[in-house]
C-alpha positions in Angstrom: -7.0 123.2 165.7 -8.6 124.3 168.9 -6.8 126.4 171.4 -6.0 123.6 173.8 -2.3 123.4 174.7 -1.8 119.7 175.3 -4.0 118.6 172.4 -2.0 120.8 170.0 1.2 119.5 171.4 0.1 115.9 170.8 -1.2 116.8 167.3 2.1 118.2 166.4 4.1 115.0 167.1 1.4 112.8 165.7 1.6 114.7 162.4 5.4 114.5 162.3 5.2 110.7 163.1 3.0 110.1 160.0 4.2 112.8 157.6 7.8 113.8 158.2 10.2 111.7 156.3 13.0 112.3 158.8 11.0 111.2 161.8 12.5 108.5 164.1 10.7 107.2 167.3 10.1 108.5 169.8 8.9 111.8 171.2 8.8 111.9 175.0 6.7 114.5 176.9 8.8 117.1 178.6 8.7 120.8 179.5 10.7 123.7 178.0 10.7 122.3 175.3 7.4 120.3 175.1 9.0 117.2 173.6 12.3 115.4 173.6 13.4 112.9 171.0 16.6 111.3 172.2 17.0 109.1 169.0 17.1 112.3 166.9 18.8 114.4 169.5 15.8 116.8 169.1 14.0 119.1 171.4 10.6 120.3 170.0 8.6 123.3 171.2 4.9 123.6 170.1 3.0 126.9 169.9 0.2 128.7 168.1 1.1 131.8 166.1 -1.2 134.0 168.1 -0.9 137.2 170.1 -1.4 136.9 173.9 -4.9 138.2 173.7 -6.0 135.7 171.0 -5.9 132.6 173.2 -7.9 134.2 175.9 -10.5 135.4 173.4 -10.8 132.0 171.8 -11.4 130.4 175.2 -14.0 133.0 176.0 -15.8 132.4 172.7 -15.8 128.7 173.3 -17.2 129.0 176.8 -20.0 131.5 176.1 -20.9 131.0 172.4 -24.7 131.3 172.0 -25.3 132.7 175.4 -27.7 135.6 176.1 -26.1 138.9 176.7 -27.2 138.9 180.4 -25.5 135.6 180.9 -22.1 137.0 180.0 -19.8 138.0 183.0 -19.5 141.8 183.6 -15.8 141.5 183.1 -16.3 140.4 179.5 -18.6 143.4 178.8 -15.9 145.7 180.2 -13.1 144.0 178.3 -14.6 143.6 174.9 -17.4 146.3 174.9 -18.7 147.0 171.4 -16.5 144.2 169.9 -19.0 141.7 171.3 -21.2 140.6 168.3 -24.8 139.5 169.1 -27.6 138.1 166.9 -31.1 137.6 168.1 -29.9 138.6 171.6 -27.2 135.9 171.7 -23.4 136.1 171.6 -21.7 134.8 168.5 -18.3 136.5 168.0 -15.7 139.0 169.2 -14.9 141.4 166.4 -11.2 142.3 165.9 -10.0 145.6 167.3 -6.9 146.1 165.1 -7.0 144.6 161.7 -3.3 145.2 161.2 -2.5 142.8 164.0 -4.8 140.1 162.6 -2.3 139.4 159.8 -1.0 135.8 160.2 2.6 136.9 159.2 2.7 139.5 162.0 1.5 136.9 164.5 3.9 134.2 163.3 6.8 136.6 163.5 5.8 137.7 167.0 5.5 134.1 168.3 8.7 133.0 166.6 10.6 135.9 168.3 9.3 134.9 171.7 10.2 131.2 171.3 13.7 132.1 169.9 14.3 134.3 173.0 13.3 131.4 175.3 15.4 129.0 173.3 18.4 131.2 174.1 17.5 131.8 177.8 15.5 129.0 179.4 14.9 125.9 177.2 16.9 122.7 177.5 19.3 122.4 174.6 19.6 119.2 172.5 21.8 118.5 169.5 19.0 119.9 167.4 16.1 122.2 168.2 12.7 122.4 166.6 9.7 124.7 166.7 6.2 123.6 165.5 3.9 126.6 164.9 0.2 126.5 164.1 -0.5 129.4 161.7 -3.9 130.8 161.1 -3.9 132.3 157.6 -7.2 133.8 156.3 -6.4 132.4 152.8 -4.5 129.1 152.7 -3.8 129.6 149.0 -2.0 132.9 149.6 0.7 132.2 152.2 4.1 133.9 151.9 6.2 131.2 153.4 9.4 132.5 151.7 9.1 135.8 153.5 8.6 134.1 156.8 11.5 131.7 156.2 13.9 134.6 155.4 12.7 136.5 158.5 13.3 133.6 160.8 16.7 132.9 159.2 17.8 136.5 159.7 16.6 136.6 163.3 18.5 133.4 164.1 21.8 134.5 162.7 22.5 136.8 165.7 21.6 134.1 168.3 23.9 131.4 169.9 21.0 128.9 169.8 18.8 128.4 166.8 16.0 126.2 165.5 17.2 123.6 163.0 13.6 122.9 161.9 10.5 125.1 162.0 7.3 123.4 161.1 4.5 125.7 160.0 1.1 124.1 160.1 -1.3 125.8 157.8 -4.0 123.2 158.2 -3.9 121.7 154.7 -0.1 122.1 154.3 2.7 121.7 156.8 5.8 123.7 155.6 9.1 122.2 156.9 11.6 125.0 157.1 14.9 123.1 157.2 17.7 125.4 158.2 20.2 122.5 158.2 19.7 122.1 154.5 18.5 125.7 153.8 15.3 124.6 152.1 11.5 124.5 152.5 9.6 121.3 152.1 5.8 121.6 151.7 3.9 118.5 152.9 0.4 118.6 151.5 -2.2 116.7 153.5 -4.4 114.3 151.5 -8.2 114.5 152.1 -8.2 111.6 154.6 -5.1 112.7 156.5 -6.6 115.7 158.4 -9.5 113.6 159.9 -7.1 110.8 160.8 -4.6 113.1 162.6 -7.4 114.8 164.5 -9.0 111.5 165.6 -5.6 110.0 166.6 -4.6 113.1 168.5 -7.9 113.4 170.4 -7.7 109.7 171.3 -4.2 110.0 172.7 -5.1 113.2 174.5 -7.6 111.4 176.7 -6.3 107.8 176.8 -4.1 108.5 179.9 -2.2 111.0 182.0 0.5 112.9 180.1 3.3 113.3 182.6 6.9 114.2 181.8 8.7 111.1 180.5 5.7 109.5 178.8 6.4 108.7 175.2 4.0 108.9 172.2 4.2 105.1 171.8 3.7 104.4 175.6 0.5 106.5 175.6 -0.9 104.5 172.8 -0.5 101.3 174.8 -2.6 102.6 177.7 -5.8 101.6 176.0 -6.9 98.5 174.2 -8.3 100.7 171.4 -5.9 101.3 168.6 -6.5 103.5 165.6 -4.8 102.2 162.4 -4.8 102.9 158.7 -6.6 100.1 156.9 -4.0 98.4 154.7 -6.5 98.2 151.8 -6.9 102.0 151.9 -3.5 103.5 152.5 -3.0 107.2 152.7 -0.4 108.4 150.2 1.1 111.6 151.6 1.8 113.8 148.6 4.9 116.0 148.6 4.9 119.1 146.4 
């Protein structure tokens, strides 16, 4: 996923609509948390498991990728210095400055702590609370979800408000950490699902104005164009 807040928020609820067996319509756009589902009594916050500097760096890369060194703003040269990576005189990457802090578990724990703090201080409370985190593991086949599950569980035990569900999106797998049932459910995306979810999310992102109170279903009705799964080629969402 790209680092674009609204698009990621939409992708999160679209993925739950099509993949999560407990989903019931409908998510409505809100603020603190990002979505409210009155049917489920659920408030859902969406975030990326990144450090504060990561998002700014991603935006910078997206804006100046391929530019000549002299086309970069002086502030970037001051901020990133030797971390700026050039090839043939053009900018292609920002090298990490601290490899220890590039670990996806470290970032996931950091972001979870911040969201748990806000849940207990400033978020609207519903009967149930949910957190959807986009993780960025280097190796999707080597993810220690059990360690992260136990960490989040331990952190929540000392808090008055806690997340009933934490959804960990690892691109090819969405891990549903269900603290109501004390279990982890991995949802493995089939080959066609990722493309479908991306297309659907991008369509909804730009089909209208996302104001507070607009539901996922309402937004889809703002345009005559509708994206559907062809009945002759259904997507079977595999559960591990």
